[in-house]
GUZA-418240 format. One record per residue: y, z, x of N, C-alpha, C in turn; residue in three letters; residue number from 1. Coordinates in nm, 4 decimals, always signed. Layout:
N
<pt><n_north>Y</n_north><n_up>Z</n_up><n_east>X</n_east><ca_north>Y</ca_north><ca_up>Z</ca_up><ca_east>X</ca_east><c_north>Y</c_north><c_up>Z</c_up><c_east>X</c_east><resn>ala</resn><resi>NUM</resi></pt>
...
***
This chain:
68
<pt><n_north>-0.1259</n_north><n_up>-0.0477</n_up><n_east>+0.0347</n_east><ca_north>-0.0184</ca_north><ca_up>+0.0392</ca_up><ca_east>-0.0059</ca_east><c_north>+0.0867</c_north><c_up>+0.0365</c_up><c_east>+0.1129</c_east><resn>unk</resn><resi>1</resi></pt>
<pt><n_north>+0.2108</n_north><n_up>-0.0948</n_up><n_east>+0.1148</n_east><ca_north>+0.3631</ca_north><ca_up>-0.0734</ca_up><ca_east>+0.1307</ca_east><c_north>+0.4323</c_north><c_up>+0.0151</c_up><c_east>+0.0854</c_east><resn>unk</resn><resi>2</resi></pt>
<pt><n_north>+0.4239</n_north><n_up>+0.0521</n_up><n_east>-0.0482</n_east><ca_north>+0.5288</ca_north><ca_up>+0.1183</ca_up><ca_east>-0.1217</ca_east><c_north>+0.5186</c_north><c_up>+0.3152</c_up><c_east>-0.0932</c_east><resn>unk</resn><resi>3</resi></pt>
<pt><n_north>+0.6077</n_north><n_up>+0.3055</n_up><n_east>+0.0038</n_east><ca_north>+0.5766</ca_north><ca_up>+0.5087</ca_up><ca_east>+0.0393</ca_east><c_north>+0.5492</c_north><c_up>+0.5067</c_up><c_east>-0.1010</c_east><resn>unk</resn><resi>4</resi></pt>
<pt><n_north>+0.6529</n_north><n_up>+0.5521</n_up><n_east>-0.1739</n_east><ca_north>+0.6877</ca_north><ca_up>+0.6516</ca_up><ca_east>-0.2979</ca_east><c_north>+0.4100</c_north><c_up>+0.6491</c_up><c_east>-0.4018</c_east><resn>unk</resn><resi>5</resi></pt>
<pt><n_north>+0.4308</n_north><n_up>+0.4771</n_up><n_east>-0.3997</n_east><ca_north>+0.3428</ca_north><ca_up>+0.4427</ca_up><ca_east>-0.4663</ca_east><c_north>+0.1866</c_north><c_up>+0.5171</c_up><c_east>-0.3743</c_east><resn>unk</resn><resi>6</resi></pt>
<pt><n_north>+0.2196</n_north><n_up>+0.4638</n_up><n_east>-0.2558</n_east><ca_north>+0.0985</ca_north><ca_up>+0.5534</ca_up><ca_east>-0.1645</ca_east><c_north>+0.0561</c_north><c_up>+0.7052</c_up><c_east>-0.1771</c_east><resn>unk</resn><resi>7</resi></pt>
<pt><n_north>+0.1856</n_north><n_up>+0.7646</n_up><n_east>-0.1170</n_east><ca_north>+0.2380</ca_north><ca_up>+0.9084</ca_up><ca_east>-0.1848</ca_east><c_north>+0.1540</c_north><c_up>+0.9233</c_up><c_east>-0.3498</c_east><resn>unk</resn><resi>8</resi></pt>
<pt><n_north>+0.2105</n_north><n_up>+0.8540</n_up><n_east>-0.4620</n_east><ca_north>+0.1236</ca_north><ca_up>+0.9159</ca_up><ca_east>-0.6171</ca_east><c_north>-0.0005</c_north><c_up>+0.9463</c_up><c_east>-0.5875</c_east><resn>unk</resn><resi>9</resi></pt>
<pt><n_north>-0.0244</n_north><n_up>+0.7905</n_up><n_east>-0.5182</n_east><ca_north>-0.2231</ca_north><ca_up>+0.8181</ca_up><ca_east>-0.5151</ca_east><c_north>-0.2695</c_north><c_up>+0.8536</c_up><c_east>-0.4252</c_east><resn>unk</resn><resi>10</resi></pt>
<pt><n_north>-0.2137</n_north><n_up>+0.8931</n_up><n_east>-0.2929</n_east><ca_north>-0.2680</ca_north><ca_up>+1.0243</ca_up><ca_east>-0.2527</ca_east><c_north>-0.3285</c_north><c_up>+1.1746</c_up><c_east>-0.3130</c_east><resn>unk</resn><resi>11</resi></pt>
<pt><n_north>-0.2187</n_north><n_up>+1.1515</n_up><n_east>-0.3085</n_east><ca_north>-0.1981</ca_north><ca_up>+1.2878</ca_up><ca_east>-0.3753</ca_east><c_north>-0.2421</c_north><c_up>+1.3063</c_up><c_east>-0.5669</c_east><resn>unk</resn><resi>12</resi></pt>
<pt><n_north>-0.2545</n_north><n_up>+1.2538</n_up><n_east>-0.6406</n_east><ca_north>-0.3258</ca_north><ca_up>+1.2478</ca_up><ca_east>-0.7341</ca_east><c_north>-0.2874</c_north><c_up>+1.2915</c_up><c_east>-0.8757</c_east><resn>unk</resn><resi>13</resi></pt>
<pt><n_north>-0.2710</n_north><n_up>+1.3888</n_up><n_east>-0.9122</n_east><ca_north>-0.3123</ca_north><ca_up>+1.4424</ca_up><ca_east>-1.0692</ca_east><c_north>-0.2432</c_north><c_up>+1.4017</c_up><c_east>-1.1730</c_east><resn>unk</resn><resi>14</resi></pt>
<pt><n_north>-0.1652</n_north><n_up>+1.4837</n_up><n_east>-1.1992</n_east><ca_north>-0.0605</ca_north><ca_up>+1.3296</ca_up><ca_east>-1.3074</ca_east><c_north>-0.0463</c_north><c_up>+1.2655</c_up><c_east>-1.2917</c_east><resn>unk</resn><resi>15</resi></pt>
<pt><n_north>+0.0666</n_north><n_up>+1.2218</n_up><n_east>-1.1797</n_east><ca_north>+0.1484</ca_north><ca_up>+1.1185</ca_up><ca_east>-1.1115</ca_east><c_north>+0.0100</c_north><c_up>+1.0247</c_up><c_east>-1.0819</c_east><resn>unk</resn><resi>16</resi></pt>
<pt><n_north>-0.0819</n_north><n_up>+1.0628</n_up><n_east>-1.0463</n_east><ca_north>-0.1836</ca_north><ca_up>+0.8934</ca_up><ca_east>-1.0416</ca_east><c_north>-0.1394</c_north><c_up>+0.8030</c_up><c_east>-1.0611</c_east><resn>unk</resn><resi>17</resi></pt>
<pt><n_north>-0.1520</n_north><n_up>+0.7060</n_up><n_east>-1.0191</n_east><ca_north>-0.0599</ca_north><ca_up>+0.5812</ca_up><ca_east>-1.0699</ca_east><c_north>-0.1950</c_north><c_up>+0.4832</c_up><c_east>-1.1159</c_east><resn>unk</resn><resi>18</resi></pt>
<pt><n_north>-0.3181</n_north><n_up>+0.5569</n_up><n_east>-1.0236</n_east><ca_north>-0.4590</ca_north><ca_up>+0.4460</ca_up><ca_east>-1.0679</ca_east><c_north>-0.5131</c_north><c_up>+0.6064</c_up><c_east>-1.1348</c_east><resn>unk</resn><resi>19</resi></pt>
<pt><n_north>-0.5247</n_north><n_up>+0.6009</n_up><n_east>-1.2290</n_east><ca_north>-0.5684</ca_north><ca_up>+0.7483</ca_up><ca_east>-1.2668</ca_east><c_north>-0.7268</c_north><c_up>+0.6295</c_up><c_east>-1.3616</c_east><resn>unk</resn><resi>20</resi></pt>
<pt><n_north>-0.8328</n_north><n_up>+0.7564</n_up><n_east>-1.3140</n_east><ca_north>-0.9995</ca_north><ca_up>+0.7033</ca_up><ca_east>-1.3547</ca_east><c_north>-1.0044</c_north><c_up>+0.5586</c_up><c_east>-1.2750</c_east><resn>unk</resn><resi>21</resi></pt>
<pt><n_north>-0.8851</n_north><n_up>+0.4995</n_up><n_east>-1.2449</n_east><ca_north>-1.0103</ca_north><ca_up>+0.4510</ca_up><ca_east>-1.0718</ca_east><c_north>-1.0243</c_north><c_up>+0.5040</c_up><c_east>-0.9614</c_east><resn>unk</resn><resi>22</resi></pt>
<pt><n_north>-0.9172</n_north><n_up>+0.5824</n_up><n_east>-0.9081</n_east><ca_north>-0.8914</ca_north><ca_up>+0.6350</ca_up><ca_east>-0.7475</ca_east><c_north>-0.8446</c_north><c_up>+0.8085</c_up><c_east>-0.8375</c_east><resn>unk</resn><resi>23</resi></pt>
<pt><n_north>-0.8963</n_north><n_up>+0.8466</n_up><n_east>-0.7177</n_east><ca_north>-0.8534</ca_north><ca_up>+1.0122</ca_up><ca_east>-0.7365</ca_east><c_north>-0.7986</c_north><c_up>+1.0553</c_up><c_east>-0.6314</c_east><resn>unk</resn><resi>24</resi></pt>
<pt><n_north>-0.7399</n_north><n_up>+1.1923</n_up><n_east>-0.6850</n_east><ca_north>-0.6173</ca_north><ca_up>+1.1754</ca_up><ca_east>-0.5533</ca_east><c_north>-0.6582</c_north><c_up>+1.3395</c_up><c_east>-0.4749</c_east><resn>unk</resn><resi>25</resi></pt>
<pt><n_north>-0.6171</n_north><n_up>+1.3985</n_up><n_east>-0.4213</n_east><ca_north>-0.6654</ca_north><ca_up>+1.4896</ca_up><ca_east>-0.3468</ca_east><c_north>-0.6720</c_north><c_up>+1.6497</c_up><c_east>-0.4886</c_east><resn>unk</resn><resi>26</resi></pt>
<pt><n_north>-0.5215</n_north><n_up>+1.6765</n_up><n_east>-0.5624</n_east><ca_north>-0.5250</ca_north><ca_up>+1.7528</ca_up><ca_east>-0.6895</ca_east><c_north>-0.5738</c_north><c_up>+1.7006</c_up><c_east>-0.7700</c_east><resn>unk</resn><resi>27</resi></pt>
<pt><n_north>-0.7327</n_north><n_up>+1.5735</n_up><n_east>-0.7587</n_east><ca_north>-0.8319</ca_north><ca_up>+1.5598</ca_up><ca_east>-0.8381</ca_east><c_north>-0.9582</c_north><c_up>+1.6501</c_up><c_east>-0.8225</c_east><resn>unk</resn><resi>28</resi></pt>
<pt><n_north>-0.9521</n_north><n_up>+1.7158</n_up><n_east>-0.6217</n_east><ca_north>-1.0443</ca_north><ca_up>+1.6998</ca_up><ca_east>-0.5917</ca_east><c_north>-1.1003</c_north><c_up>+1.8721</c_up><c_east>-0.5391</c_east><resn>unk</resn><resi>29</resi></pt>
<pt><n_north>-1.1845</n_north><n_up>+1.9582</n_up><n_east>-0.6585</n_east><ca_north>-1.2024</ca_north><ca_up>+2.0744</ca_up><ca_east>-0.6528</ca_east><c_north>-1.2211</c_north><c_up>+2.1725</c_up><c_east>-0.4616</c_east><resn>unk</resn><resi>30</resi></pt>
<pt><n_north>-1.1107</n_north><n_up>+2.2335</n_up><n_east>-0.4820</n_east><ca_north>-1.1201</ca_north><ca_up>+2.3354</ca_up><ca_east>-0.3392</ca_east><c_north>-1.0768</c_north><c_up>+2.2548</c_up><c_east>-0.2900</c_east><resn>unk</resn><resi>31</resi></pt>
<pt><n_north>-0.9809</n_north><n_up>+2.1699</n_up><n_east>-0.2526</n_east><ca_north>-0.9159</ca_north><ca_up>+2.0712</ca_up><ca_east>-0.1290</ca_east><c_north>-0.7453</c_north><c_up>+2.2527</c_up><c_east>-0.1031</c_east><resn>unk</resn><resi>32</resi></pt>
<pt><n_north>-0.8055</n_north><n_up>+2.3179</n_up><n_east>-0.1125</n_east><ca_north>-0.6887</ca_north><ca_up>+2.3554</ca_up><ca_east>-0.0408</ca_east><c_north>-0.7657</c_north><c_up>+2.4374</c_up><c_east>+0.0552</c_east><resn>unk</resn><resi>33</resi></pt>
<pt><n_north>-0.9281</n_north><n_up>+2.5239</n_up><n_east>+0.0593</n_east><ca_north>-1.0247</ca_north><ca_up>+2.5534</ca_up><ca_east>+0.1679</ca_east><c_north>-1.0854</c_north><c_up>+2.4566</c_up><c_east>+0.2356</c_east><resn>unk</resn><resi>34</resi></pt>
<pt><n_north>-1.0429</n_north><n_up>+2.3530</n_up><n_east>+0.2039</n_east><ca_north>-1.1018</ca_north><ca_up>+2.3090</ca_up><ca_east>+0.3378</ca_east><c_north>-0.8945</c_north><c_up>+2.2193</c_up><c_east>+0.4579</c_east><resn>unk</resn><resi>35</resi></pt>
<pt><n_north>-1.0095</n_north><n_up>+2.1436</n_up><n_east>+0.5879</n_east><ca_north>-0.9772</ca_north><ca_up>+2.1105</ca_up><ca_east>+0.6860</ca_east><c_north>-0.8234</c_north><c_up>+2.0273</c_up><c_east>+0.6534</c_east><resn>unk</resn><resi>36</resi></pt>
<pt><n_north>-0.7522</n_north><n_up>+1.9995</n_up><n_east>+0.7425</n_east><ca_north>-0.6870</ca_north><ca_up>+1.8768</ca_up><ca_east>+0.6608</ca_east><c_north>-0.8154</c_north><c_up>+1.6917</c_up><c_east>+0.6753</c_east><resn>unk</resn><resi>37</resi></pt>
<pt><n_north>-0.8432</n_north><n_up>+1.7654</n_up><n_east>+0.7682</n_east><ca_north>-0.9430</ca_north><ca_up>+1.6564</ca_up><ca_east>+0.7681</ca_east><c_north>-1.0292</c_north><c_up>+1.6536</c_up><c_east>+0.7365</c_east><resn>unk</resn><resi>38</resi></pt>
<pt><n_north>-1.1452</n_north><n_up>+1.7773</n_up><n_east>+0.6211</n_east><ca_north>-1.2081</ca_north><ca_up>+1.7404</ca_up><ca_east>+0.5422</ca_east><c_north>-1.1413</c_north><c_up>+1.6494</c_up><c_east>+0.3992</c_east><resn>unk</resn><resi>39</resi></pt>
<pt><n_north>-1.0451</n_north><n_up>+1.7730</n_up><n_east>+0.4227</n_east><ca_north>-0.9793</ca_north><ca_up>+1.7336</ca_up><ca_east>+0.2593</ca_east><c_north>-0.8989</c_north><c_up>+1.5724</c_up><c_east>+0.2663</c_east><resn>unk</resn><resi>40</resi></pt>
<pt><n_north>-0.8278</n_north><n_up>+1.5249</n_up><n_east>+0.3995</n_east><ca_north>-0.8190</ca_north><ca_up>+1.3192</ca_up><ca_east>+0.4037</ca_east><c_north>-0.9305</c_north><c_up>+1.1992</c_up><c_east>+0.3066</c_east><resn>unk</resn><resi>41</resi></pt>
<pt><n_north>-1.0554</n_north><n_up>+1.3093</n_up><n_east>+0.3977</n_east><ca_north>-1.1532</ca_north><ca_up>+1.2128</ca_up><ca_east>+0.3886</ca_east><c_north>-1.1876</c_north><c_up>+1.2495</c_up><c_east>+0.2927</c_east><resn>unk</resn><resi>42</resi></pt>
<pt><n_north>-1.1777</n_north><n_up>+1.3112</n_up><n_east>+0.1945</n_east><ca_north>-1.2754</ca_north><ca_up>+1.3495</ca_up><ca_east>+0.0402</ca_east><c_north>-1.1494</c_north><c_up>+1.1869</c_up><c_east>-0.0012</c_east><resn>unk</resn><resi>43</resi></pt>
<pt><n_north>-1.0377</n_north><n_up>+1.1754</n_up><n_east>+0.0081</n_east><ca_north>-0.9178</ca_north><ca_up>+1.1223</ca_up><ca_east>-0.0275</ca_east><c_north>-0.9685</c_north><c_up>+0.9833</c_up><c_east>+0.0219</c_east><resn>unk</resn><resi>44</resi></pt>
<pt><n_north>-0.9401</n_north><n_up>+0.9575</n_up><n_east>+0.1418</n_east><ca_north>-0.9660</ca_north><ca_up>+0.7741</ca_up><ca_east>+0.2191</ca_east><c_north>-1.1151</c_north><c_up>+0.7677</c_up><c_east>+0.1584</c_east><resn>unk</resn><resi>45</resi></pt>
<pt><n_north>-1.1676</n_north><n_up>+0.7966</n_up><n_east>+0.2003</n_east><ca_north>-1.3587</ca_north><ca_up>+0.7615</ca_up><ca_east>+0.2005</ca_east><c_north>-1.3589</c_north><c_up>+0.6615</c_up><c_east>+0.3231</c_east><resn>unk</resn><resi>46</resi></pt>
<pt><n_north>-1.3285</n_north><n_up>+0.7224</n_up><n_east>+0.4651</n_east><ca_north>-1.2728</ca_north><ca_up>+0.6775</ca_up><ca_east>+0.5050</ca_east><c_north>-1.4687</c_north><c_up>+0.5968</c_up><c_east>+0.5812</c_east><resn>unk</resn><resi>47</resi></pt>
<pt><n_north>-1.4568</n_north><n_up>+0.5312</n_up><n_east>+0.6461</n_east><ca_north>-1.5279</ca_north><ca_up>+0.5196</ca_up><ca_east>+0.6675</ca_east><c_north>-1.6042</c_north><c_up>+0.5112</c_up><c_east>+0.8907</c_east><resn>unk</resn><resi>48</resi></pt>
<pt><n_north>-1.4928</n_north><n_up>+0.6473</n_up><n_east>+0.9155</n_east><ca_north>-1.4476</ca_north><ca_up>+0.7023</ca_up><ca_east>+1.0776</ca_east><c_north>-1.4137</c_north><c_up>+0.8489</c_up><c_east>+1.0210</c_east><resn>unk</resn><resi>49</resi></pt>
<pt><n_north>-1.5318</n_north><n_up>+0.9412</n_up><n_east>+0.9322</n_east><ca_north>-1.4470</ca_north><ca_up>+1.0769</ca_up><ca_east>+0.8739</ca_east><c_north>-1.3298</c_north><c_up>+1.1728</c_up><c_east>+0.9848</c_east><resn>unk</resn><resi>50</resi></pt>
<pt><n_north>-1.3727</n_north><n_up>+1.1511</n_up><n_east>+1.0851</n_east><ca_north>-1.3521</ca_north><ca_up>+1.2573</ca_up><ca_east>+1.1768</ca_east><c_north>-1.1956</c_north><c_up>+1.2256</c_up><c_east>+1.2467</c_east><resn>unk</resn><resi>51</resi></pt>
<pt><n_north>-1.1707</n_north><n_up>+1.0836</n_up><n_east>+1.2285</n_east><ca_north>-1.0064</ca_north><ca_up>+1.0344</ca_up><ca_east>+1.2435</ca_east><c_north>-0.9476</c_north><c_up>+1.0607</c_up><c_east>+1.3119</c_east><resn>unk</resn><resi>52</resi></pt>
<pt><n_north>-0.8593</n_north><n_up>+1.1484</n_up><n_east>+1.1303</n_east><ca_north>-0.7928</ca_north><ca_up>+1.2108</ca_up><ca_east>+1.0457</ca_east><c_north>-0.7689</c_north><c_up>+1.3838</c_up><c_east>+1.1713</c_east><resn>unk</resn><resi>53</resi></pt>
<pt><n_north>-0.8603</n_north><n_up>+1.4182</n_up><n_east>+1.2119</n_east><ca_north>-0.8721</ca_north><ca_up>+1.4900</ca_up><ca_east>+1.3257</ca_east><c_north>-0.7433</c_north><c_up>+1.5080</c_up><c_east>+1.4557</c_east><resn>unk</resn><resi>54</resi></pt>
<pt><n_north>-0.6997</n_north><n_up>+1.3844</n_up><n_east>+1.4741</n_east><ca_north>-0.7047</ca_north><ca_up>+1.3221</ca_up><ca_east>+1.6271</ca_east><c_north>-0.4723</c_north><c_up>+1.4354</c_up><c_east>+1.5886</c_east><resn>unk</resn><resi>55</resi></pt>
<pt><n_north>-0.5041</n_north><n_up>+1.3448</n_up><n_east>+1.4526</n_east><ca_north>-0.3661</ca_north><ca_up>+1.4222</ca_up><ca_east>+1.4392</ca_east><c_north>-0.3094</c_north><c_up>+1.5007</c_up><c_east>+1.4098</c_east><resn>unk</resn><resi>56</resi></pt>
<pt><n_north>-0.3631</n_north><n_up>+1.6462</n_up><n_east>+1.3642</n_east><ca_north>-0.2987</ca_north><ca_up>+1.7455</ca_up><ca_east>+1.2975</ca_east><c_north>-0.2420</c_north><c_up>+1.8363</c_up><c_east>+1.3438</c_east><resn>unk</resn><resi>57</resi></pt>
<pt><n_north>-0.2487</n_north><n_up>+1.8440</n_up><n_east>+1.4890</n_east><ca_north>-0.1580</ca_north><ca_up>+1.9182</ca_up><ca_east>+1.6182</ca_east><c_north>-0.0246</c_north><c_up>+1.8224</c_up><c_east>+1.5722</c_east><resn>unk</resn><resi>58</resi></pt>
<pt><n_north>-0.0158</n_north><n_up>+1.7286</n_up><n_east>+1.6086</n_east><ca_north>+0.0987</ca_north><ca_up>+1.6361</ca_up><ca_east>+1.6249</ca_east><c_north>+0.2026</c_north><c_up>+1.6180</c_up><c_east>+1.4521</c_east><resn>unk</resn><resi>59</resi></pt>
<pt><n_north>+0.0375</n_north><n_up>+1.6406</n_up><n_east>+1.3526</n_east><ca_north>+0.1547</ca_north><ca_up>+1.6558</ca_up><ca_east>+1.2226</ca_east><c_north>+0.2024</c_north><c_up>+1.7240</c_up><c_east>+1.2214</c_east><resn>unk</resn><resi>60</resi></pt>
<pt><n_north>+0.1425</n_north><n_up>+1.8932</n_up><n_east>+1.2096</n_east><ca_north>+0.1878</ca_north><ca_up>+1.9993</ca_up><ca_east>+1.2203</ca_east><c_north>+0.2695</c_north><c_up>+2.0580</c_up><c_east>+1.3028</c_east><resn>unk</resn><resi>61</resi></pt>
<pt><n_north>+0.3249</n_north><n_up>+1.9424</n_up><n_east>+1.3919</n_east><ca_north>+0.3923</ca_north><ca_up>+2.0214</ca_up><ca_east>+1.4560</ca_east><c_north>+0.6034</c_north><c_up>+1.8723</c_up><c_east>+1.4038</c_east><resn>unk</resn><resi>62</resi></pt>
<pt><n_north>+0.5284</n_north><n_up>+1.7994</n_up><n_east>+1.4083</n_east><ca_north>+0.6410</ca_north><ca_up>+1.6848</ca_up><ca_east>+1.3006</ca_east><c_north>+0.7074</c_north><c_up>+1.7596</c_up><c_east>+1.1451</c_east><resn>unk</resn><resi>63</resi></pt>
<pt><n_north>+0.6090</n_north><n_up>+1.8477</n_up><n_east>+1.0790</n_east><ca_north>+0.6267</ca_north><ca_up>+1.8936</ca_up><ca_east>+1.0050</ca_east><c_north>+0.7254</c_north><c_up>+1.9908</c_up><c_east>+1.0286</c_east><resn>unk</resn><resi>64</resi></pt>
<pt><n_north>+0.6744</n_north><n_up>+2.1149</n_up><n_east>+1.1156</n_east><ca_north>+0.7988</ca_north><ca_up>+2.1648</ca_up><ca_east>+1.1664</ca_east><c_north>+0.9604</c_north><c_up>+2.1783</c_up><c_east>+1.2216</c_east><resn>unk</resn><resi>65</resi></pt>
<pt><n_north>+0.9443</n_north><n_up>+2.0315</n_up><n_east>+1.2866</n_east><ca_north>+1.0632</ca_north><ca_up>+1.9819</ca_up><ca_east>+1.2684</ca_east><c_north>+1.1767</c_north><c_up>+1.9063</c_up><c_east>+1.2172</c_east><resn>unk</resn><resi>66</resi></pt>
<pt><n_north>+1.0332</n_north><n_up>+1.9021</n_up><n_east>+1.0870</n_east><ca_north>+1.1595</ca_north><ca_up>+1.8248</ca_up><ca_east>+0.9665</ca_east><c_north>+1.1668</c_north><c_up>+1.9362</c_up><c_east>+0.8585</c_east><resn>unk</resn><resi>67</resi></pt>
<pt><n_north>+1.1111</n_north><n_up>+2.0874</n_up><n_east>+0.9368</n_east><ca_north>+1.0520</ca_north><ca_up>+2.1313</ca_up><ca_east>+0.7557</ca_east><c_north>+1.0286</c_north><c_up>+2.0941</c_up><c_east>+0.6836</c_east><resn>unk</resn><resi>68</resi></pt>
***
């Protein structure tokens, strides 16, 4: 997806899911709060490389801290 707003809505899902009944987002996955970042991302994205997200977690947390 090239539209950041739509991509975000699809990733998070729930009531704002632009593809209801077709895709599931993070908010549609029971227990996501107790998952690692990598497990949660994989639960949504269903990547062929399930551990790929792990290498970005430290950087993402640092960026989030900087951006507030």
